[in-house]
N, C-alpha and C positions, 0 to 999 in steps of 0.2 A: 477499891472499894466505890471509887468515881466510876469506874469502866462497868460496874456492877447496878453502879444506880443510873448510870445512862441506858443499859441494856433493860433494867424494869422501866424506865418511863418511854422509851420507843416502843417499846412490846404492849405498854398500858395504852397508847396512843393509838397504835394500829389494830390491835385487839377492840377495842371500845367504838373506832370507826367502823371495822367490820361487820360487827355485830350490830350497832344503831344504822345499817344499813337495812338491816333485815325488818327491825321493830317497824308497823306502821304510824302507833303514833306513841311519843315518846311523853310519858306521866311519869307523875312522882314513882311510882311503884317500881315501874317497868325501867327508870333511870339507875334506882339502886341494885335490883338486879341485874343490870347492864353493867353499873360500875363493879361489883363482885365477881360477876362472871370475866370481866375483862382483869380484874388483878390476879385471878386465879390462872389464869391462861398468860397474864407477865411472869408471873412467878417462875412458871416453868423453864426457860430460856435463862432466866438470873441464875437459878438453883443449877444449871448446868453449867455457866461461866464458875461459876462459884465453885464447884465440884471439880472442874477442869482446873484452876488456879491452885487448886488444894491438892490435885494429883502434880503438878507441875513443882510446888514447893517442898513434893517429898519425897522425889524424885531426884531431886536437883543438889550436884554437890554443895555440901557445908565448905562456905570459907573458912579456911584456918587462918 
């Protein structure tokens, strides 16, 4: 769970910075749209990490 939080936070900061570079004037309205867009973009790698971890759990042999 900590890894997923780290992946989300890192991806969010990268997406936020990348999108913010392209906005000429950062106002309250554009800040909200920027935050939502960055959160959506950051969710994708987080879901991928979660999916891979679930596949590893599913296919790993159970310890008896």
